[in-house]
C-alpha positions as CSV (number, residue, x, y, z in Angstrom):
1,E,17.8,-32.6,-85.8
2,A,14.6,-33.2,-83.7
3,E,12.0,-30.7,-83.9
4,K,11.9,-28.5,-80.4
5,S,9.2,-26.6,-79.1
6,Q,7.9,-25.5,-75.8
7,M,6.1,-27.8,-73.7
8,T,3.7,-27.1,-70.8
9,I,2.4,-29.6,-68.1
10,F,-0.6,-29.1,-65.7
11,Y,-0.4,-31.3,-62.7
12,G,-1.2,-31.7,-59.2
13,G,-2.4,-28.0,-59.3
14,Q,0.9,-26.7,-60.9
15,V,2.3,-25.5,-64.2
16,V,5.6,-26.2,-65.7
17,V,7.0,-25.4,-68.9
18,F,9.8,-26.6,-70.8
19,D,11.5,-24.6,-73.8
20,D,13.2,-26.2,-76.5
21,F,11.5,-29.8,-75.8
22,P,11.8,-32.3,-78.3
23,A,9.1,-33.4,-80.0
24,D,9.7,-37.4,-79.7
25,K,10.1,-36.9,-76.1
26,A,6.8,-35.0,-75.7
27,N,5.2,-37.9,-77.7
28,E,7.0,-40.5,-75.0
29,I,5.7,-38.4,-72.2
30,M,2.0,-38.0,-73.7
31,M,1.9,-41.8,-74.1
32,L,3.0,-42.4,-70.5
33,A,0.4,-40.1,-69.2
34,K,-2.3,-41.6,-71.5
35,T,-1.6,-45.1,-70.2
36,F,-1.8,-44.1,-66.4
37,S,-4.7,-42.2,-67.0
38,A,-6.5,-45.3,-68.4
39,A,-5.3,-47.4,-65.9
40,E,-6.3,-44.8,-63.1
41,S,-9.6,-44.2,-64.5
42,T,-10.4,-48.1,-64.2
43,A,-9.0,-48.4,-60.6
44,N,-11.1,-45.5,-59.2
45,I,-14.5,-45.7,-60.7
46,L,-17.0,-44.5,-58.4
47,P,-20.5,-45.5,-57.8
48,A,-23.0,-43.6,-59.9
49,F,-24.3,-40.3,-57.6
50,S,-27.9,-40.3,-56.9
51,F,-30.2,-37.1,-55.6
52,S,-32.7,-39.6,-54.3
53,D,-31.8,-39.2,-50.8
54,Q,-33.1,-35.7,-49.8
55,R,-30.8,-35.6,-46.9
56,H,-27.7,-35.4,-49.3
57,R,-29.5,-33.2,-51.6
58,R,-30.1,-30.3,-48.8
59,T,-26.6,-30.6,-47.7
60,L,-25.1,-29.9,-51.2
61,I,-27.5,-27.2,-51.6
62,S,-27.5,-25.5,-48.4
63,D,-24.1,-23.8,-48.6
64,F,-25.4,-22.0,-51.7
65,P,-27.8,-19.7,-50.1
66,I,-25.6,-18.4,-47.5
67,A,-22.9,-17.4,-49.9
68,R,-25.9,-15.7,-51.9
69,K,-27.0,-14.0,-48.7
70,R,-23.8,-12.6,-47.7
71,S,-23.3,-11.5,-51.3
72,L,-26.5,-9.7,-51.1
73,V,-25.6,-7.8,-47.6
74,R,-22.4,-6.6,-49.3
75,F,-24.3,-5.2,-52.2
76,L,-27.1,-3.4,-50.4
77,A,-24.3,-1.9,-47.9
78,K,-22.2,-0.7,-51.0
79,R,-25.4,0.7,-52.3
80,K,-26.4,2.6,-49.2
81,D,-22.9,3.9,-49.3
82,R,-23.3,5.2,-52.9
83,I,-26.8,6.8,-52.4
84,S,-25.6,8.7,-49.3
85,A,-22.3,9.5,-50.9
86,A,-24.4,11.0,-53.7
87,A,-26.9,13.0,-52.0
88,P,-25.8,13.1,-48.0
89,Y,-29.0,15.2,-47.3
90,Q,-32.4,14.1,-48.4
91,A,-34.3,17.0,-49.8
92,I,-37.8,16.7,-48.6
93,K,-40.0,19.2,-50.7
94,P,-43.3,20.3,-49.1
95,I,-46.4,19.6,-50.8
96,K,-48.6,22.6,-51.3
97,P,-52.2,22.1,-51.5
């Protein structure tokens, strides 16, 4: 009797779980995946990415400050709400000479 266990496969953004999966079949699948992975990695070799071009660097980095600004605006709005909820009336004490 072959040893059986649970096998989980992550592929294409999906997760598939098999219960009582034979160990020999799992090894076959792993070998098959390894051969396809090796063939695919040599076929899809991309040129090295360089930040030497300033236009591309600005394009990549320009999206991050917008997200930071939105986050800061949300934080300040929540902070303003918390402060006004804690002290709805500002207490001003007159200074006596």
